[in-house]
N, C-alpha and C positions, 0 to 999 in steps of 0.2 A: 599779512603773514599767512592767512589761510590760502590765498592764491598761490603763494610760493610752495606750500605743501602740496597743493593740488598739482602743480606743474611738475614737481619732483616725481610724484607717483604716476604721472600720465605716461602713456606709451610714447616712444620716440616718433617724431614727425616722419611720415613716409618719405622715402627717398625718391629720386627722379624715376626710377624704373617702376616704382609702385604708383606713382602718379600717371605714367604712361599706360600701365595696365589698367588702372581705374578709369582713365579716358577712353580706352579701347572697350572696356566692358560697358561703360555708359553709351558709347556709340553703337555697339551691337545690341544693347537693350532698347535703343530708340529705333524701332523698326521703320517708322516714317522717314527718318533721316537716311537710313541705309537705303530704302527704296528710292528716295530722291536722288542719292548719290549714284546708284546703278542706273537710274533712268537717265541722268545727265551723261554718264559714260556711254549708254547705248545711243543716245542722240549723237554724241561726238564721234563714236565709231561709224555710224551710218554716214555721217557727213565726211568723215576722213577717207572712207573707202569707195565713195561715189565716183565712178570713172569719168563722169562728165565734168567734174571740177578740176581736172588736171590739165595743164597746158605749160608749154615752154615760156619761161619768162623772157620778155623782150630785151632787156639790158640788165646790166649789173645792179643798178639802183633798184629796179623792180625785184630782182632776185633777193637783195638784201631786205627790202621791205616784206617780201613773202616769208622769208626765214624768221624775221622778227615777229611778225603778226601771227604766223602759224605756230611759232615756238610758244608764244604766250597762250594762244587759243587751245592748242592740243597738248599742253604740258602734262596733263594727267595721263594721256595716252602714251606720251614719250616716257614718263616715269614708269609706266607699266612695262614698256619694252626694256628699260634699264634694269628693273627688278627681275624680269624674266632671264635676261642675260646674266645677272648676278647670281641668281639661284642655280641656273644651269652650270655656271662656271664653278661654283662651290661644290655642287653635287658631283661634278664630273672629276674632281680632284680629291682623293681621300686625304691628302696632306692638308689642303685647305679646310676641308670639313672638320678634320681633327683639330686644327688651329682654332677655328672659329668656336668649336664646342669647348675647347680648353679656355679660351678667353672668356666666353659667355659664362662658363661654370665658375671661374675664379672671381669675376666681378659680381656675379649674382650671389655667391657665397659670402663675399666680403660685405656687400651692401644691401642685399635684398633679403636673403634667407636669414641672416642675422642682422640685428640692428646696426645701423651705421656707427652708432656711438659705442656699441659694445667692444670690449677688448678681445682681440683674437690672439691666441697664443700659437706660435709657429717655432718649432725647434728651441723651445725655451725662452723665446723672445716674446714680449708682449706688445702687440701692435694696436695702437688707438687709431682713430680715423685718419689723421695725417700720415702716420706710419703706413697704414694700409695703402694709401695713395702713392707714398714714396716707394713702396715695394711693387705694387701693381702696374705703374706707368712703365718702369724699365722692363718688367716682365712682359708687358704687352708689346713694347717695341721689339723685344727679342723674338717673341713668337711670330709677330708680323713679319719681321725680317727672315726668319728661318724657314717659314712656310711659304714665302713668295706671295704674300697678299698684296704687296704694292703693285708688282707686275701684274697680278690678276685684275686688280682695280683699274689699272691703266688699260688693260685689254677689254674689260667690260665697257669703259667709257668710250673707247675707239669703236667697239662693235655696235653699241647702241647708237653712237652718232652715225656710223655707216648706214644703219637702218633708218634712223629718224631724219637725217639731213636731206636725202633725196625727196622724201615725202613732203618736208617743209619747203623745199625748193620748187617742186613741180605742182603742188596743190594750190589752187587759186586762194588768194588772201581771204582769210576768214573775216566775216563782217561782225 
């Protein structure tokens, strides 16, 4: 019975965003791991841009082998290219920036800044956790549709592929 009383008075469990933020803080607090991660990226970048490692693939099977091998080997560099294209696209469009900030604000207010289990009152209606989700999901779909985020995401995928695929195709297979 004492455990039940302790559980009732305990603060709510952190949400997914709080766990991600705590993980990021822990990662940034571990300077050795951050230094190792940047060292790995530095070595990958040196290897990726070495002009002596580029050549034309002999046939289609070698091309596919190179794309698969280099895609796995340089996945962090290709992810950085994707993120750079994504940030550029969002910052270059005020409507996308406004939509992202609106979605981020709504979800963070509903689940991070206030407890996920707390009741939120909107226009006289009380929204519990489930009702918050039932309101935020259609709201998110509406914002994503009206601000053109889907088109922008397709653009970012195509642009980052346009940059990454030639590198993966012509770079010698990573070992």
